[in-house]
C-alpha positions as CSV (number, residue, x, y, z in Angstrom):
1,M,32.2,26.8,-24.1
2,I,32.1,30.6,-24.3
3,T,33.8,32.8,-21.8
4,V,32.6,36.3,-21.2
5,I,34.4,39.2,-19.6
6,A,32.1,42.1,-18.9
7,T,33.5,45.3,-17.5
8,L,31.2,48.0,-15.9
9,E,32.2,51.3,-14.5
10,A,30.0,53.1,-12.0
11,K,29.1,56.8,-12.2
12,E,30.7,58.9,-9.5
13,G,28.8,58.2,-6.3
14,K,26.9,55.2,-7.7
15,E,29.5,52.6,-6.8
16,E,27.4,51.0,-4.0
17,A,24.2,51.1,-6.0
18,L,25.9,49.4,-8.9
19,E,27.4,46.8,-6.7
20,K,24.0,46.1,-5.2
21,A,22.3,45.8,-8.6
22,L,25.0,43.5,-9.9
23,S,24.9,41.3,-6.7
24,Q,21.2,40.8,-7.2
25,I,21.6,39.2,-10.6
26,I,24.2,36.6,-9.6
27,E,22.1,33.9,-8.0
28,P,19.3,33.9,-10.7
29,T,22.0,33.8,-13.4
30,R,23.8,30.9,-11.7
31,K,20.5,28.9,-11.8
32,E,20.1,29.4,-15.6
33,G,20.7,26.5,-18.0
34,G,24.2,26.6,-19.5
35,C,25.8,28.8,-16.8
36,I,29.1,27.2,-15.7
37,N,30.1,30.1,-13.5
38,Y,29.2,33.7,-13.1
39,D,31.6,35.6,-10.8
40,L,31.7,39.3,-9.9
41,H,34.9,41.1,-9.2
42,R,36.0,44.7,-8.4
43,T,39.3,46.0,-9.6
44,L,41.9,46.7,-7.0
45,D,43.1,49.9,-8.6
46,N,39.7,51.5,-9.2
47,P,36.7,50.8,-6.9
48,K,34.3,52.1,-9.6
49,V,35.1,49.3,-12.0
50,F,33.4,45.9,-11.7
51,V,34.2,42.8,-13.8
52,F,32.1,39.7,-14.4
53,Y,33.9,36.5,-15.4
54,E,31.5,34.1,-16.9
55,N,31.5,30.7,-18.6
56,W,28.6,29.3,-20.6
57,T,28.1,26.0,-22.3
58,G,27.2,27.7,-25.6
59,R,26.0,30.8,-27.5
60,A,22.3,29.9,-27.3
61,E,22.5,29.7,-23.5
62,L,24.3,33.1,-23.3
63,D,21.7,34.7,-25.6
64,A,18.9,33.3,-23.3
65,H,20.7,34.8,-20.3
66,L,20.7,38.2,-21.9
67,S,16.9,38.1,-22.3
68,A,16.1,36.7,-18.8
69,P,13.8,38.9,-16.7
70,H,16.5,39.8,-14.1
71,M,18.9,40.9,-16.9
72,V,16.2,43.0,-18.7
73,D,15.5,44.6,-15.3
74,F,19.2,45.3,-14.8
75,I,19.6,46.7,-18.3
76,G,16.8,49.1,-17.5
77,K,18.7,50.4,-14.5
78,A,22.1,50.5,-16.1
79,K,21.9,53.9,-17.7
80,E,21.5,55.6,-14.3
81,L,24.4,53.6,-12.8
82,L,27.1,53.3,-15.5
83,A,29.6,56.0,-16.4
84,R,30.1,54.4,-19.9
85,P,28.6,51.6,-21.9
86,L,29.2,48.1,-20.8
87,D,32.4,46.6,-22.3
88,V,31.9,42.9,-23.2
89,S,34.5,40.5,-24.6
90,L,33.5,37.0,-25.8
91,L,36.3,34.5,-25.7
92,E,36.8,30.9,-27.0
93,M,39.2,28.8,-24.9
94,L,42.1,27.4,-27.0
95,S,44.0,25.5,-24.3
96,E,42.8,22.5,-22.5
97,P,41.2,23.3,-19.1
98,A,43.4,22.6,-16.1
99,S,42.6,19.3,-14.4
């Protein structure tokens, strides 16, 4: 399993547009093979910062997600919405999952 934490910061005045664009990719992503969960959050201390917490069954499934049509479409819009480049961390779980 691969965990992804992706942080996105909206340009000033683009917070609602970014939230809408991010919300539109949730359902198609959740239907992709290998997607365990794909959850969008907003930080409490800065309403311009959004965080995706994702879990995938493997790297091949994550790579396929990044080339899916809805992601390609979002990436095309990202430059006009983001204040800085997307920050992505890929994590490997070392502990056993909680039961």
